[in-house]
C-alpha positions in Angstrom: 104.9 127.0 103.2 108.5 125.7 103.1 111.6 127.7 102.7 112.0 129.0 99.1 115.7 128.3 99.1 115.1 124.7 99.9 112.7 124.4 97.0 115.1 126.0 94.7 117.9 123.6 95.8 115.6 120.6 95.1 114.9 121.9 91.6 118.6 122.2 90.9 119.3 118.5 91.6 120.7 116.3 88.9 118.2 114.1 87.2 119.7 111.0 88.8 119.5 112.5 92.3 115.8 113.4 91.6 115.2 109.8 90.6 117.0 108.6 93.7 114.8 110.9 95.8 111.6 109.5 94.2 113.0 105.9 94.7 113.5 106.6 98.4 109.9 107.8 98.8 108.4 105.0 96.8 110.5 102.3 98.6 109.3 103.6 102.0 105.7 103.4 101.0 106.3 100.0 99.4 107.6 98.8 102.7 104.4 100.0 104.4 102.4 98.0 101.8 104.5 94.9 102.4 104.1 95.2 106.1 100.3 95.5 105.8 100.1 92.6 103.4 102.2 90.3 105.6 101.8 91.3 109.3 98.4 93.0 108.8 96.9 90.0 107.1 98.4 87.7 109.8 96.8 89.9 112.5 93.4 89.9 110.8 93.5 86.2 110.3 94.5 85.6 114.0 91.8 88.0 115.2 89.0 86.7 112.9 86.9 85.4 115.8 87.3 88.7 117.7 86.5 90.6 114.5 83.2 88.8 114.3 82.5 89.7 117.9 83.6 93.3 117.3 81.2 93.6 114.4 78.3 92.8 116.8 79.5 94.4 120.0 82.2 96.9 119.5 83.4 98.0 123.0 86.7 99.0 124.4 86.6 96.0 126.6 86.2 93.6 123.7 89.0 95.2 121.8 91.3 95.2 124.9 90.6 91.5 125.7 90.9 90.5 122.0 94.3 92.1 121.7 95.4 91.0 125.2 94.8 87.3 124.5 96.4 87.5 121.0 99.8 89.2 121.7 101.3 88.3 118.3 98.4 89.8 116.4 98.6 92.9 118.6 102.3 93.2 118.0 101.8 92.8 114.3 99.1 95.5 114.3 101.3 97.9 116.4 104.2 97.3 114.0 102.0 98.1 110.9 100.4 101.2 112.4 103.7 102.6 113.9 105.6 102.2 110.7 102.7 103.7 108.6 102.6 106.7 111.0 106.3 107.1 110.9 106.4 107.1 107.1 103.4 109.5 106.8 105.1 112.0 109.2 108.4 111.7 107.4 106.8 112.2 104.0 104.7 115.1 105.1 107.7 116.8 106.6 109.5 116.4 103.3 106.5 117.9 101.5 106.2 120.8 103.8 109.8 121.7 104.5 111.7 120.1 101.7 114.9 118.1 101.9 117.6 119.6 104.0 120.9 120.7 102.5 122.7 117.7 104.1 120.2 115.3 102.6 120.6 116.9 99.2 124.4 116.8 99.4 124.2 113.0 100.3 121.8 112.4 97.4 124.1 114.2 95.0 127.1 112.3 96.3 125.4 109.0 96.0 124.2 109.9 92.5 127.7 110.8 91.5 129.0 107.5 92.8 126.4 105.6 90.8 127.0 107.5 87.6 130.7 106.6 87.9 129.9 102.9 88.3 127.3 101.9 85.7 127.3 98.4 87.0 125.9 99.5 90.3 122.6 97.6 91.0 120.7 100.7 91.8 121.8 102.4 88.6 119.8 99.9 86.6 116.7 100.5 88.7 117.0 104.3 88.5 117.4 104.3 84.7 113.9 102.8 84.5 112.3 105.4 86.7 110.9 108.4 84.7 
């Protein structure tokens, strides 16, 4: 699907840059999880009465009024859904097209800086990633 040269460039990355790439992907999905566990739970708790109503009578009007009269819960849900969609689109683009040459250059440059400074906080984290 993607460009063969981009896939070959990704394979030629240093092991530390590969770990950094994996850490970036995992950190974005962990941020999605943290958002859902904080803002999503807050929204569900705020909308608990409306959720009981929606279980019995799910209509667009009930959803609209439930969210209209609970703006903080609506904002929390919008934040969770928007960030999840953004990360999903970003990740699928990376899977289909691969990382661009500019991104690979930056990953290699950052990996080189970290390898020169073993006291870098991210160096300790990346050493543990397989």
